[in-house]
N, C-alpha and C positions, 0 to 999 in steps of 0.2 A: 504493500500500500504506500502511495506517495505521501510524504509528510507535507503538511501545510507550511507555508512561508509567508511572513509579513515583513515588508521592508518599508521604512519611512523615507520619503524623499523630501528633505527640508527645503529644497530649491534655494533661492537666495535670501534666506532668513536666518537670523540667529545673532547672538552676541555671547561673549564668554559667560556673563552672568545668567542670561536667559537659558543658554544651553545647559549649564550646571543644574539649574532648577528643573528643567525638562527631563534630563537624563536621570536625575535622582528619583523623580516620580515614576519614570518608566521602569527603572531597575527594581524599585520597590514593588511595582504593580505586577511585573512578569516573573518575579522571583518564584520559583517552584513550578513554572509552566514547562513541562518536559515533552509534551506531545506534538509540538510544532517548533519551527525555527523563526528567529527574529533578527532584524537588522535595521540600521539607519545609514542612509547615504547623505553626507553632509558637505557643505562648502569646503574647499581645500584648506582655508586658514584654520579650520577647527579640527582637522584630522588628529593633531597631537593631543588636543583636549579629549576627544572621544576615545582615542586609544588609551589614554591614562585612566579614564573613568570606566570604560567597558571591559578592559582587559580582565580575563578570568570570569566574566559573567556569561549569561546565556543570550546576550545580545551582541551580534557581530556588527561590523561597520564597513563603510566603503565610501566611494566618491561618486560624483554625478556625471563625470566625463573623464576622458583622458586623451592624450595625443596618440596618433598611430605611429609616431616616430619614437625610437628608443632614446635618442638624444640629439642635440644639434642646435643650430641657430634658429630657434622657433620661440621668439620672445612671447612670454605669457602662457606658453603651453606647459603641460605637466605630463611627464613620461610615466609609462606603466611601472617602471622600477621605483620611481619616487613614491608611488602609492604603496608598494610593497614595504618600503622603509617605515611606513606608518601602520603596518599590520592589516591593511585593507583586505577583505575577502571579496567584496562585491564592487562592481562599477556599472553604472547605468550607461547604456549605449543607445543612441538613436532616439532619445526622447523627442516627442513631437515639438517641444519648445526649441530644442537644438535644431531640428529640421526646419521649422518655420522661421524662427527669429535669427538663427545663425547660418541658415542656408546649407546645412549639412545634407548632402545627397545620400541616396542609398549606397553608393560606392564608398563614400567617406565613412559612413556608419559601419559598413562591412570591413573596411580596413582597420577601424578602431576595435571592432570585435575580434579580428584576427590578432591584433596586438595584445589584447587582454588575455586571450587564450594562451598565447605564447608565453605570457608572463605568469601563468597559472593563477590569474584572477578569474572570478566567476562573473561573466558579463550578464547583466539583466538587459536583454535586448528588447527594445520597445517596437511594437508594430501597431498600426491602427489607421482608421480612415477618418476623413473629414466628414462634416455633415453633408456637403455636396456629393461626396463619393457614396455615402450611404444612400442618399436619396436617388442616386443614379444606379443603385443596385450593383455597384462594382466593389463592394467591401472585400469579397473573397479574392478578387483579382489583385487589388492593391496589396493585401497582406501576403498573398502568394509571391508577388514580385519582391516585396521586402525580404521575405525569407529566402527566396532563391538566390538573391545577390549575396547574402551573407554566407550561405552554405557553399556557394561557388568559390568563395574566398577561403573558407576554413575547412571545408570538407564535411561529409556526413557524420564523421565521428565527433564533430563538435557538439552534436545534440546532447551528448552525455555530460558536457561541461558547461552548459548554458542554462539560464532561466529566461523564459520569454514572458514579457508583460504585454498583454493586449490592452491598449488604451485608446478607446474611441475618442478622437480629438475633440469631438463635439461635447464630450462629457467631462472634460478636464477644466476645473476651475469655474465651471458654469453653474454648478449645482444640479445639473442634469445627470442622470445615471441610466445606463442601459438596464433594462429589466433583467432579472436573473436569467430568464429564458433567452433573451437577446445575447447576453454575455456568454452563456453556455453554448449557444449555437456557434459563435465564432471560435470559442476555445476548442470545441469539438472539431471544427473545420481545421484548425491549426494542427491538432494531434493527428487527425486523419491524413492530412497532407504530408506530414513528416513520416507517418507510418508507411507511406508508399516507398520511402527510402530505407527505413529500418523500423519494423514494427515494435520490436522489443525496446529499442531506445526511445521511441515515441511514447510508449506506455509509461516509461519512467521519467519523462520530461516534466518539469515543474512549470506550469503556466499560470501566471498571476493576472488578476484583473486590476486595471489601473485607471478607473474612471469614477472619481468622487465616491470612494468607499467610505462609509461612515459607521459609527457604532450601531446605528439603527437599521442598517441594511447588510452588515457584514455576515451575520449568521445565515441569512437566506442565500446570499451570494456564494458563501463557502460551502453550502450544502449541495451545490451543483456538482455533478460527477467529474467535470473536466476543469473546474476552477480550483486551483491549488493554493489560493491565498491572494494577497493583494500588494500592489505597489501604492503606497498611501501618500498623498500630497498634504493638503492643508490639515487634515485630521492628525497627522503625525507630529504637529507642532503643539498639540494639546495633550498633556500626559494622560489624563483620564480617558480621553477619546481614543488615543492610540492603544492604551492598555485594554480598553473594552474590545477593540478590534482584534488584538492579540488573543484575548480570552476566547473570542468566537472561533478563531483558528485553532486554538489549543483544544477546544471541545468538539471540533468538527470531526466527523468520521469519513 
């Protein structure tokens, strides 16, 4: 049986004082939760702080992006090896905000994914459609294309090393959420698509839902057979809310 995973994406929020209060609340809340896995992906400047606070706990940590280059004259970029220096397990790749606001193409996302795999980081690879694409009934085509590019770069064996996050772009930061059935349908499509390449690996793949998961909808979402947890945005910045989502994952079968 696949274990549930809940990862908070802090986006560009935080301060040393605020992070300390948030993490203390999260650590206290999830202490003793052993049936699921948990993590937070934080802005680069706070990696040292979260490493110090979370080391030895049941909450892992990671970053929200990385460079596809190992080193070099790339001012402002952060290499995979630098994330390893801070004990990162996860790194988010291809988030819709990176694609839309920073113009990261499928090819760039795939190159970053490949760099993460080579560095032995676990990429949380984001896929999803815009509202216009959903209304045009091309959701599956969009997601298949996003997956195809990354697998062409990293190979089919990468399925065992990745986490996929389905994030309908129209449900991120808007307060809108795909219904559990809508989310499940896309998760099932992703698993079935990858099963055409390797059925066993696809069955073991962790697929998160990343569209406005809240404490009041987490249990229903996580009860779906192909939804293996959540990539949590705004709710991960409120300790009680994030803990409630983690509790839903910990109790889900």
